[in-house]
N, C-alpha and C positions, 0 to 999 in steps of 0.2 A: 504494500500500499504506499502511496505517496500523496502528499498534499502541499499546495502552495497557497500562501496568503498574500493579499494585496489590499492596501488601504489607500483610499483617495477621498478626501473630503469627509462627508458623512457616511461613506460606504466602507464596509469591511468585507471584501470578497475572498472567498475560498474556492479553489479548484483542486480537484484530485482524482485519483484513480486507484483501483484496487484489483489485484489479480489473486484468485483463489484456486489453488491446485489441491484437489482431494483425491487420494488414492486408497483403494481398498484391497486388503489381503485377507484371505481366509483359507484355512487348511482343515480338512476333515479326514479322519483315518480310523478304520476299524482294524485293530491289531490282531485280533483272534477271531476265528469263525464262531458262530453261534451253534451250539450243539445241545438241543433239548433231548432229554431221555424219554423213552417210552417203548412199548411193544407195538410193532407195526404189523400190518397184514403180511402173512407168510412166515412170521417168526415161529419156529417149532415150539418155543416155550408158550405160545399163546394158548395152546390147548390145555395147559395145566390149570388154568383159572376158570373152573366151572363149578356148578353147584354139586357135581358128583364128587369132586375132590374137596370142596368146601361146602358141606351141607348147610342149608338155611342161610347162606351168605347173600346179602342184597347186592343189587347191581352196583351200588355205590361202593360197597366194601370190596367187591371184586375189582373195580376200577382202581381203587387205592392199592390193592395188593399187586396189580399189574405194574403200576408205576413204581412202587417200592422195589419190586423185583428188578425192574429195568434199571433203576438207579443203583442198586447194589451190584449188579452185574455189568454196568457200564454199557447198556444198549442204547445206541444213538438213533433217535427217531427221524432226524433230518439234519442236514448240514447247510448252513447259510454263510456264505463267504462274500464279503464286500469286495468288489473289483473297482479299483480307483484308476481313473484315466490319467496317464502321464502326458502332460501337454507337450513335452519335448519330443516324444516319440509317437504320440497319438496311439499308444498301446495301453490296454488294460493290464493292471498289475495286481496280483493276488494280495489282498490286504494292503494295497498301496495307498499313499496319500492322494487326496484330490485337492488341487490348488485352484482357487479363483483369484483372479486379478482384474481390477477395473479402475477406471479413473473418471473424474468429472471436473471440468474447469468452469470458472465463473469470472466474468469481467464486469467491473462497475466503474462508471464515470459520473462525476457529480460537480455541480457548481452551486454555490450558496452565497447570498448577499444579505448581510445584516446592516441595516442603516436606520438612522433617526430621521424619519420623514418630517417630523415637527418636534418642538421641545417636549411635547407630551405624548408622542406617538412613535413607537419603534416597530419596524417590520423586519421579518425574516422570510426570505423567499429563496427556494432552492429547487433544483431539478436533478434527478439521478436517473441514469440509464443502466439497466441491469441486464446483462446477457448471460443466461445460464445454459451452457452447452449440454447436450444430451450425454447420458452415460455411455461409455465405450468399454467394451471388454478388451483385456490385454492378452488373453489366452483363448485358444480355440477349444474350450471345454463345454460351454453352455450350449443349449439348444433353444430354439425359439419358434413361435407361431406367428401367423399372419392373420389379417382380418378375414381372409377367405377360409382359414382354418376355424375361426370363431363361428362363422356362418354355417360351416359344415355342409351337409347334404341339402339343406334348405336353400343355399345360394345367397348371393349378395343382392341387395335391393334397397328399398327405402322403407325403413321401419320407424316405429314411434320414437319421437325425440330426435330424429335425424340419424338414428343408428342404422348402419349400412347393411342390414340383413333382412331377409324375408321372414319376419317374425309372425307367429300365429297364423301360418298359412299351411296347414297340413295337406299333404299331397303335392306341394310345390317342391320338386326335388331337382333343382338346377345347379346344385353346388358340388362339392368335392368331399371325399373322405379326408378328414384332417390328419396331418402328420407333423413331426418335428423336423425342422431343418437346422443345420449348424449355424450357430451365431458366430460369424467370423470376427476375429480380433480387429479392432480399429474401425468397426462400422457401428452405426447407430440403428436403433429399432423404433424410434419415433422422431418426429420432425423438431427442428429448432424453433423456439418461440422468440421472434425478433422484436416485437413491439412492446417492450417493457419499460415504459417511462413512469417515473415515480415523482410527482411534484410534492412540494411541501410549502405551507404558508403559516406564518405565525404573527400575531398582532398583540401588542401590549399598549393599552391606552389609558392615560390618566385624565379623566374628564375635567378635573380641576374646578368642580362646582363649589362656589363659595357661599351662595345664598339660595333661598328658595326651597321648595319641597324636596328636591333631589338632594339637597345638602343633608337633610335628616336621614335620607336613605343611604347615601354613600359615606357619610361620616367625614373624617379628616381628609381634605382634598389632597394632602401630600401622600396618603397611603391608599386611597381609593383607586383601585385598578381593575380594568376589564381586560380579560385575556381571551383570545380565541386562537385555535390552531387546527390545521388539517395536514395529514401526511399519508402517503402511500408507501408501504414496504413490501417487497417481494420475499417469498418464502423459499428457502432451499431445504428440502427434505434430505435426510441422510442417505448414504449409499445403500444401506440395507433396504430402504424403500424402493429405490430404483432397480436393485438387483432381485427383488422379491419375485417378479414374474418368472424369472429364469431358474430360480433355485428349486422349484418344485418339478420342473421338467426333467425327464430322464436324459442321460448323456454323460454328465460328469462322473457318475458311478452307478453301479447297479448291483443287486444282490443275486449271486449265483446260488440257486436253491436246489439241493438234491433231496428228493423225498419220494415216497412210494407213489403218491398221486402224480408226480411228474415223471415217474417211470425211470428214474436215473439214480436211485439210492444204492442199488446193487443188491446182491443176494443177502437177505437178512439171516442172522443178525449182523449189524455193523457195530463193532465194539470199540470202546474208547481206547483200548490198548493196541489198536491197529491204526497207527497214524497214517500209514500208506493209503488207507481207505477213507480218510477224512478230508481230502482235498475238494476243490470246487467242481471237479469233473470237466466236461467240455464246455467252453464258453467262447464267445466271439473275441477275437484279438483286438479289434478296433470297432468304434461305432460306425455303422453302415448307414449313412444318411441317404434319404430321409428315414428317420426312425418311425416305426409304427406307433400310433397313438396309444397312450395308456389311459384307460377309462377313468380310473380313480384320480390320476394326476390332472387330467383334463387339459383344456386349452388356456394358456396364460399369456397375456400381452398387454401392451399399452394402446390406448385409443389413438387413432390417427389424428384426432383433433386435440391432442394434448397441449395444454398451456400451463405456464408457470403460475402458481397460486400467489395471491397477494392479500393484504389487509389494508383497508382504509380506516384510519383513526381520526377522530375529530373531537374537539372539546371547546367549551365556552364556560367562563366562570367570572365571578365578581368577588373582589376582595374589599372588605370594609374593616376599618379600625374600630376596635372596642375600647381601647385606651391607648396611651402613648406607646406601650410596649406590647400590646396584644392586638391581633387581627384575626378575623375569621374569613374563610373563603368558601364559597358555595359554587360548585361547578358540575356540569354535565359532561360525561365522557362516553363516547360511543365507538364501537369498532364493527366493521363489516368485513368478514372474510369471504373471498371469492376464489373460484377455480381451485378449490381444495381437493386433495386426493381422496377418492373413494374407489371401492372395488364393486363393480356390478357383475352379478351372475346373469348372463344373458340366456341361460337355460331355464327361464321362468316357465313354470307348469301352465299349460294351456287347458282350460276347462270350458271355454266359451265357444270359440270358433269351430272346434271339433265336435260340438254337441254333447260332450261328456256330462256336463252339469245336468242337462235335461234327462239323460239316461240314468244318472245317479238318482234323480227324483223318481223315475220310473221303477228302478230297482227297490227303492225304499217302499213304494206303494205295493210292489209285488210281495215284499216281506210281510207286510201287515195283512194283505189279502190272503196269503197262504196260511198265516197263523189263524185268521178268523175262520177259514174253511177247514181247519183241522189237518192241513197238509204239513204241518210242522214249520220250524224256523228255517226258511230258505228263501232266496231271492229269485230262484229259477222260474222261468216261464212255464206254466202248467197247461197251456193250450187255450183255444177259443172258449169263451163263455165262462172262464174261471176267475175273471177279474184281474188277471195278470197280463203283462205285455212282454214282447220279445226284448232281449237285451243283446244286440249285435256286438257291441264293444266288449262287454264282459265275456261273452261266449268266445269271441276271437282270442282274447288273452288267456282265458282259462282252458279252453279246449281246442283252439286252433281251427274252429269250425265257422263256416259261413251260413249255416242253416238255422238262422235265428228264429224262424217261424215254426220250426219243428221241435216240439217239447221233448222229444226223445234225444235230442242233441245235448241237453243240459244234464250231463252225467259228471260224476266225480264229487269229491268231498269239498271243493272250494265253495260251492253254493251254500253250504251249511256251516262252513268254518267259522268259529267264534270271532276270529279277527276280522273276517269279511263282514259278518253281521254287525259287529260292534261299530262299524262306520256309519250305520243307518239308524242309530239311536234317535228316537223321536224328538227328544229335547236337546240333543247335541250331535246332529249329523255332521259328518266331516268328509266332504267330497274330495278335498285335497289329499288326505291320507289314503282314501280309496284309490285315487289315481296313482299315487306313489306305490301302492301295493301292486298295481299292474305294471307300471313302467319300470319299477325298481327290480323286478324279477327277470333275470336273463332268460329263463325258460318261457315265461309268459311273453316276452318280447319276440322270441322265436316263433311261438304259436301265432301271434298276431300277424307277423310278416307272412307266414304261411297262409293265413286267412285273407290276405290282401289288404291289411291295414297299413297305411303309409308309415315309414320309419319315423317321420317327424310328427306323428299324431299328437304327442304330448309336449315335446320340446323342440326347440330350434335345431339343436345338434345332438342327435340320439347316440352318437358314437362315444360321447364322454358324459361324465356326471356334471362337473362344473365347467362353465365357460367364464373365466375370471378376467374381466377387462378393467384395467386401471384407467380411470377417467379423472379429469380435472373439472368436476361439476359440483363439488360440495360447497356449502356455504355456512357461515355462522353469523350470529348477531349478538352483540353485547351492548347493553345500556346500563349506565350507572349514574346515580346521583351521589355526589361526594361532598362531605362537609369536613373542613379541616380548621382546627383551632391552633394558632401558633403564638407562643409568647417567647420573645427573644430573651436572651440571658440578661437578667436585671436583678440586682440584689441577690445574686447567687442562685437564681431559679430560672430554668428554661422549661417550657412545656410545649409538647406537640401531640395533639390528639386528633383522631380522624374517625369518620363513620362513613360507610358506603352502603347504599341500597342498590342491589344488582339484580338484573334479569338477563338470562343468557339463553340463546336458542341455537340449535344445530339442525342441519338439513337431514332428512330421512327419505329414502326411496322405498315406497311400499310396493310399487309395481312399475314395470317398464312402460305400462300403458298411460301413466299419469306423470305429471311434473313432481319434482321434489317438494316436500313441505317442510317448513321450519317448525320444529317441535322443541319444547323446553329441554334444555340440557340438564342432565342429572349431575 
């Protein structure tokens, strides 16, 4: 940082600049594999733990006995080894460290003038230009997503609030299957925000009222002062915030898991005393981009319309003398935050455009009609003249069938399952959880696709669970009335007491369909 001062007449001018270089370093490393104990399928010892050998033993007791035996004999149920990517060789290393390196630079230029416009009026006027350059990775270890990945199979379009995807359009499948691409060192993943001007104005005025009604209000004219100020300040979040979208993506490291379900544990039992059998097995030597999407990790990226956040602060106050040594000041202080960082999950559940909410109400009516007719607690369609109606969506997800008008198609236990029925409680119906029961089950999603239900029936991007988009759309509001009593040091006593009455609000997004609302901050 550097600053130059210049005085001329009543003006005191300051000019300066500031360069900020921020570098981030992080290293993660798992030094030993994770080796949980247990009896796996195919272990010859598994046949020992039966009620024949342990009469009257409960299932829980038998499970405890299996685990204790596995622990005492060192039977390994699975082997999980973290593979760290060596940025120098682009090779995965067994239990190797994973390094992240990044940097972000910031440039600030300012000019400020403090001058006495009149004997009783002082002004401070300034302007600052803040250029916050985007985060850049220094190593080729991260992976990243694009807006097209966020939109997924639904495709890009014009969504609510200017979001560039085909939101809430089930059956529109003009997009792509998302993947992870390599985040190349020295490149940026969001645009530079160039127009960051921050003005500031401050005024201090001594009215100098000697007589009249205002003299009683303002008090001693030598101390009565009215002050007002306004300033804008830009916010720089930490590197952890800017690196967050990339940390959850696969690429820098992965867990090589050997287990019976994966078919690569080996002939059981695998024993702790056999170190030659406790390695990671076969694993890819390098990340092969584009990487296949990970449903749980999801899609993570910055909004293409990213802007730097800022706060506008303003105040106005009046100071009045109470005595020669004591004064009281009453002022209002307000702050408005704009373009603040928030994370939006674009995979908002759709219950309206796909007609599911109406079908949920039909299923609820089916339940009570079936109960009243003595057919038991079930939401299934019972046929014409029964007071029940077909449920094509539930049938597609539960049974993979399109024959919604055929009551014989409504087979299986899901129609009477307590969890399913609990969503239709008369006084507390929950269509959202009912939809999640369907969409959140991989087997049900496969059934629905087989029955012709579009993949994006419930969400924008069905290939992932979250679509986390970091946006600069948050806002805050702060209003305060402050009272300050000051007594300067006199006769060995100085006093400074204050009181503030504060109200604060922060923005909240309840749905992608509506604008953000300011709600009281806790």
